[in-house]
C-alpha positions in Angstrom: 3.5 6.2 -20.3 2.7 2.6 -19.3 3.4 3.3 -15.6 1.1 6.3 -15.7 -1.7 4.4 -17.4 -1.4 1.5 -15.0 -1.3 3.8 -12.0 -4.4 5.7 -13.2 -6.3 2.5 -13.8 -5.6 1.3 -10.3 -6.7 4.6 -8.8 -9.9 4.5 -10.9 -10.6 0.9 -9.9 -10.1 1.7 -6.2 -12.4 4.8 -6.5 -15.1 2.8 -8.3 -15.0 0.0 -5.7 -15.2 2.4 -2.8 -18.1 4.6 -4.1 -20.4 2.0 -5.6 -22.9 0.1 -3.5 -21.7 -3.4 -2.5 -23.7 -6.5 -3.4 -25.9 -8.1 -0.8 -24.2 -11.5 -1.0 -20.9 -11.7 0.9 -18.4 -14.5 0.9 -17.5 -16.1 4.3 -13.8 -15.1 4.0 -14.5 -11.4 3.2 -14.7 -10.3 6.9 -11.2 -11.6 7.4 -9.7 -9.5 4.6 -9.0 -6.3 6.6 -6.8 -8.4 8.9 -5.1 -10.0 5.9 -4.6 -6.5 4.4 -3.1 -5.2 7.6 -0.7 -8.2 7.7 0.3 -7.6 4.0 1.0 -3.9 4.8 3.1 -4.9 7.8 5.0 -7.5 5.7 5.7 -4.9 3.1 7.0 -2.4 5.7 9.3 -5.0 7.2 10.6 -6.0 3.8 11.2 -2.4 2.9 13.3 -1.9 6.0 15.3 -5.1 5.4 15.8 -4.1 1.8 17.1 -0.7 2.8 19.4 -2.3 5.4 20.7 -4.7 2.8 21.5 -2.1 0.2 23.3 -0.1 2.9 25.5 -3.2 3.4 25.9 -3.5 -0.4 24.1 -6.8 -0.4 22.3 -6.2 -3.7 20.8 -9.7 -4.1 19.1 -9.5 -0.7 18.0 -5.9 -1.4 16.4 -7.0 -4.7 14.7 -9.9 -3.0 13.3 -7.8 -0.2 12.1 -5.0 -2.5 10.4 -7.4 -4.9 8.9 -9.1 -1.9 7.6 -5.8 -0.6 6.1 -5.1 -4.1 4.5 -8.5 -4.1 3.0 -8.0 -0.7 1.7 -4.6 -1.7 0.3 -6.0 -4.9 -1.5 -8.8 -3.0 -2.8 -6.1 -0.6 -4.2 -4.2 -3.5 -6.0 -7.2 -4.9 -7.3 -8.2 -1.4 -8.4 -4.5 -0.7 -10.4 -4.4 -4.0 -12.0 -7.7 -3.3 -13.0 -6.7 0.2 -14.4 -3.3 -0.7 -16.2 -4.7 -3.8 -17.9 -7.1 -1.4 -18.3 -5.1 1.8 -18.3 -1.5 0.7 -17.0 1.3 2.8 -16.5 1.0 6.6 -17.4 4.0 8.7 -15.1 5.1 11.5 -17.1 5.2 14.8 -14.5 6.8 17.1 -15.5 10.0 18.8 -13.7 12.8 20.4 -10.1 13.8 19.8 -9.3 10.5 18.0 -11.7 11.3 15.1 -9.6 14.2 13.6 -6.4 12.2 14.2 -7.9 9.2 12.3 -9.1 11.3 9.4 -5.8 13.2 9.1 -3.9 9.9 9.0 -6.4 8.4 6.6 -6.3 11.3 4.2 -2.5 11.4 4.1 -2.5 7.6 3.7 -4.9 7.7 0.7 -3.1 10.6 -1.1 0.3 9.0 -0.7 -1.0 5.5 -1.6 -2.0 7.0 -5.0 1.5 8.6 -5.3 3.5 5.5 -4.3 2.3 3.2 -7.1 3.9 5.2 -10.0 7.0 5.8 -7.7 7.4 2.2 -7.0 6.9 1.1 -10.6 9.4 3.7 -11.8 11.9 2.7 -9.2 11.6 -1.0 -10.0 11.8 -0.3 -13.8 15.0 1.8 -13.4 16.6 -1.0 -11.4 15.5 -3.6 -13.9 16.9 -1.4 -16.7 20.2 -1.1 -14.7 19.8 2.7 -14.7 21.1 2.7 -11.1 21.9 6.4 -10.9 18.3 7.3 -11.7 17.1 4.4 -9.6 18.9 5.7 -6.5 17.6 9.2 -7.2 14.0 8.2 -7.2 14.4 5.5 -4.5 15.2 8.2 -2.0 11.7 9.5 -2.4 10.0 6.1 -3.0 11.2 4.4 0.2 9.9 6.9 2.8 6.5 7.3 1.0 6.0 3.6 0.5 7.1 2.9 4.1 4.7 5.6 5.4 1.8 4.1 3.3 2.5 0.6 4.6 2.8 1.6 8.2 -0.2 3.9 8.2 -2.2 1.2 6.5 -1.7 -1.0 9.6 -2.5 2.0 11.9 -5.7 2.8 10.0 -6.7 -0.8 10.3 -6.1 -0.9 14.0 -8.0 2.4 14.6 -10.9 1.3 12.3 -11.4 -2.2 13.6 -10.0 -2.2 17.1 -10.8 1.1 18.8 
């Protein structure tokens, strides 16, 4: 119940920030936030991979540290993302030709799965924290690939939006 409520609140906050008009005053650091966001997504992806490798080696302490680090990086990303879009609004993709449908396909899948990954990650972490490892492993098999996809495509979307 709490995980669902928190997840819904985050999705509604992101939706509100994206669709409303941004203020006219912008902080100096705001233009740098997309790069920060991409870095946080990249850090999350790397930590997810290290966490997976560590659990395969049965190094539970390192696995836990990596996964909590990935969650922290993703949480910082979310805060930075909200601050950026509250200040700058939405950024339009200017690419043309064949890259345009590629970008939007990637973006749509990224957005949909980013809404799915939050309750998955929270449930996975809760089950580990509760020492319900059978159910933790069962959901982690779904959480890891979705979370990794969202983290990696976040970096790719950034590169396409700001560097193409």
